[in-house]
N, C-alpha and C positions, 0 to 999 in steps of 0.2 A: 647307600642306595646307588649313588653315582658310580662307585667302584664296581658294583655288580653289573650295572648297565655297560660300563666300559669293558668288563671281562666278557660279558655275553657278546658284545659287538666284536671284540677281538677274536673270540672263538668262532663266530660266524664267518669273519673275514678269513680266518685260517682254514676253515672247512672249504670255503669257496676256492681259496688258492690251491689247496690240495687237489680238489676236483678238477680244476683247470689244468694243473700239471699232469694229472693222470690222463686226461683227455688228450693233452698235447703229446704225451709219451706214446699214446696209442697211434696218433697220426705219424709220429716219428718212426714207430715200428713198421707202419705201412711203407714208409720210404725205404727202410733197411731191408725189408723183405722182398723188395722189387728191384733192387739195384745189386749188380755184381761188380765188385771192385778189382783192381789190379794192384798188386803189391810186389815191387821188385827191390830186393835187398842186395846191395853191393858187397863184394868180397871184403873190401876195406875202404878207408877214406882217402886213399892215394888218388891223385888226379887221374891216373890211368884207369883204376878200378871204377871210379865214379863216371868217367867218360864212357867206358864200355857198358856200364849199367844202362845208360840212356840209349845206346845202340841196341841193346837187348830189348829194352822197352819198345822202341820203334818197330823192331822186327816182330815182336809178339803182337802188337796192336795191328800191324798190317795183316798178319796171318788171321787174327781173330775177326777182323773186318769181313773177310771172306767167309769165315766159319759161321758167323752169326747171320748171314744173309738169309732172309725168310723166317727168322725166329721172331715171333710176335710177343713172347713173354719170357719171364725169368726162368721158368721151368724148362722151356725148350732150350734156352741158351745154356743153362747149366748141364743139361743132358749132352748137348753137342760138344761142350767143352770137356766134360768128363770122358767122352769117347775119343777125344783127341789130345789127351794129356801127353802122350808119347810124341806127338807132332810138335807140341809147344816146347817140350824138352829139347827135341832135336833142333828146333829153330834157335832156341837160346844157346845151345852148345855150338851150333854152326857159327853163330855170330861171334862167340868167344874165340873159336879157332881162327876165323877169318881175321881177327884182330890181334892174334898172337898170344892168346891166353890159354893156358893148359888146364886150368881148373874146370870142374864140371858145374852143372846147374841142377838144382832140385826143384821140381814143379809139382804143386798140389793144389787142390781146391780145399780150402779150410775156412774156418770162421776166425776173423781177425778184428781186433779193436782198432777203430779209426777215430781220431779227434774230430771236432767240428771243423769242416774245411769248405772254403769257398772256391768255386770253379767259375770264373767269369761272373755272370749274374745269378748263379745258382749256389746255394749253401746247403750242404748235407750235414745233418746233425750227428753228434758223436754217438758211438755205440758199436755193436758187433755186426759186421757184415760178412756175407760169404764173399770170398775173394780167391782169385788165382794168385797164389804166392809163388814167386820165383826167387830162390835163394842162390846167389852166385858164389861159388867157392866156399869160404868160411862164413859168409853172411854176417860179417862184423862191421860193415860200413853203413853209411846213411842210406835210408830207403827212399823210394819214390812211390807215390800211389795216385790213382785216378779212378775214373768210372769206366769200366770195360763194357758193361751192358746196363742200360742203353748206351751206345758208343758216344761218349763225350770227350774222349781223349784225342780222337782223330780230328785234324783241322778241317777236313772236307767230308761232309755227310751226304749220302745219296738221298734222292727224293723219297725212296721207298724205305729208308732206314727207320727203325723204331726210335721214337723220341721219348724223352723223359715224361712228357705229359700223356703219352700213350699207356704208360704202366702205373702211373700214380693217380690217386684219388684227387678230386678238386681241392680238398682241404690240404692234402700233402703238397700239392703243387704250389699252393699259396704260401706254405711254410718255406719251401726251398727258394721260391722266387722273391719273397718279400721278407727276408730274414731280419731286416731292421726292426720291424714291429714285434718280432718274437725274440729279440736279442737276449732279454733276461731269461726267458724260458729255455733257450738254447744253452745258455750258460749253466742253468740249473741242471739240465740233462747231462752236460759234459762233466760237471762236478760230481754228480751222482755216480756216473760210470767210473770216474777216477777213484772215488771212495771204494766202490765195489772191487776195483783192481788193486786196492791197497796202496794207492799213491798218496 
């Protein structure tokens, strides 16, 4: 009898845990659907290639800061970005040329996997996000990523700029702002995606 009560209690606890994880994943999906990432991949891991990667990053962010002015949501931001991919490519390649590099840059909007990552006081959950991916040369070096929209990579934000809390639900903002109390669930989400990716 005691064994059956224990089994029933364990089953109820398991069902509650699964339900909580599903609800948490739904909130994480809201985060991923409303954030546009930037992913810059260096040609190699040489000091020079890694250095110019950061210069390309800075140039892209400066250009996108102007590009996203007046955009109030992720849909508008992605449309503006897709209409200006040639400009982003030109910015990246100009930066390469100005610094003595002859290889080219490939620029595309695509879905990329990102691990759980903390940016200051904000933590974004692991998963697949739409991103502007910039591949420099052979793209065999270490990468750099951040949040392109809402603009979290730029050190100075204008008063009119869209903020993260403008595009996320209250529950999603609670997750990214108070990741400590969701640490176990964030870990579960990341492990789930790693399993799906075959890691």
